[in-house]
C-alpha positions, 0 to 999 in steps of 0.5 A: 500500500502506498501513501503520500502526505505533504512534503516535510521540512528537513532538519539542518546541520544547525539542528544537529549542532544544537542537539550535540550541545543539548546531549553533551555529557549525557551520551558517550562519544563512541570510538571510530577505530580502524580495522586492518582485518576488515580492510583486508577482507572487504577491500575498503579502508574500514573504520568501525563507529562503535555505537554498540558501546553506548550505555544502552547498547545502541545509538538510539539513546542519542535521539531519545536524549535530545527529544527528552531534554528539549521538552517543555515543563508541561510536557515533562509533567505529562510524561512520555510514551513510545513504541519500540522493538527494543533499542529505542525503548531502552534509550527512552527508559534510560534517559527518562529515568535519569531526567525524572520523566514518567515514561510508558514504553510499549513493546511487541510481545515478541520483542527479544527478552534481553531488550525487554528486561534491559528496558525495565532495568534502565528504569531502575527503582525510580518507578518512572518507567512502565513497560507494556507488552502488546501485539505481534510486531512494532506496528501493533505496539505503535497503535497501542502506544497511540491509544495510550497517548490519546487517553493520558495526554503524554508526549509521543517519542517516535523512534524515527519520525521526529526532527529532534530524534533525527537530529540526535542520531545525526550527532554520530555524523559530527563525531565521524567527521572529527574522528576521520576528517579524510572520510570518503564513505559512510555505510549505515543500516536503515530501519525507519531512516532516522539514523542515516538521515541524521548522519547524511545531513551532518557529513554532507554539510561538512563535505558533500563529496562523502558518499552515504550508503544505506543497507536494508534487510531484504526481508523488509526493504521499506525505504528502498521501495519507498524511494523507488515509488517516490512515496512511503509504502507499507510492506507485509510483516516479515521475520528477520534476524535484524529486528532492529531495522524490521520497519514495514513503512518509512516516514515522509520525513525520513524518505525526504532525507534519504532521497536528498542525501543518501547515495544508494541503498543495498540489500543483504539477506539473513545468511549474510547478516549472520556471517557478519555478526560472526566476523565481528565477533571473531575478528574484531571481538565486537558484539553486534546485533543483526542491524548493527552488523548489516553494514559489514554484511554489505561489504563482505558480500560485495554489495558496495564495490564503490567503496573499494579502497576508500576510507569507509566508516561502518556504523555498528549501530547496536549490540543488543543481541540475545546470547541464544541467537549468538550461540546458533550463529556461532555453531552454524558459522563453524559448520559452514567454514568446516570447523564443525562437521557431522560425519556418518560412518557404518561400522560392524555391530560387534564389540570394540568397533566403536573404539577402533573408529574413535582411534582412527578419527583421533589419528587425523587430529580431529576432536570428537565432541558428540557421538550417537550410536544408532541401531534401530532407526538407521538405514543399515543391515542387521549386522551394522550400526550407523555412528554419527559423529560431530567433530571439531576440525581445522577446516574443509581441507582437514575434513578431506584428509579425514575422509581419505584416512577413514576410507583407507581404513575400510570405513564407509563414511559420509560427510553431512554438509550444512545447507542454506537455512533461515536464521532467526 
């Protein structure tokens, strides 16, 4: 569905400068570190703007803080309300509690547990923060928040469709220019578009030659579709590992900023995002959620060839990822790189056969971490059993050496390789 409204006025670099003064001392100026490893992997000169190091684990608190500190006394007295899948919720909760502002935060029932609990925790013992779980997705939560706003007269703090919020996010761009005056490109994940809009205004004002690229999940590419159709569109709901950018509809305000200041938007899929999360964890010792890893996913899979050789900042927007999701990503990543393998071997159903197989495997320096001895349900003869081994390996070459060694020892073995599956 396509909707058109009046063209909004755009924020300016002056608005972002004012936001920076307003939030000074309340927001951490995150580092923008050069990564030799990622530069080698991607071909770009990569700098990581680590917004996952903010107190709430996300850039979102910049916009929330700017909005809350700009409120009038009457607005403060009435309190605030917002809807969020997690990061914006935490930012509003944290700064509302610090400022003594009563806040109601509506989150989808399916919001990640760690984000729900963190939102409650940031409210502390002040009694100023109330968390309401409602609906299956952000849109349901947003509708409930609007109903509560109408009933209670609170000020709505939108996650992205608000000039003060966008200006607060834009302070990331001011820091980028100061930290790397020779910057040539910036890559930013797009959900609602507030972060990329604010950053683009800031960096283009400092140097119009800097390229600004957006990255969306292919599961919900609402901004790219809005640009294509020259108007916001509402996409069907979809599940994605990058729930922080799972926004079904961009706003007129953020679309106008994107069209004017963003040079291109590229898409990444679920497997690419998962691979980027694992790369950041393993190579950079950096924890990123799906939305935070999306910029690197685009570079790792050649989605942005234009940044090859250029000084490029990747905005790692957040690190609020559930540890169970990290565990699944690590295990699948190890399997895809050949460092975790599953092997099925037929052996005679006689005493000592399993010990002999284990000895043969150990001879190749593979490490057995799981073993399953199957008689009843295996596709094997009455005198055979199928042994399923999960092995810790050094990679696919090591796996090939193992298969050759087992074959030479007379074993019938089959390597089970992982296939493409949805992450989430």
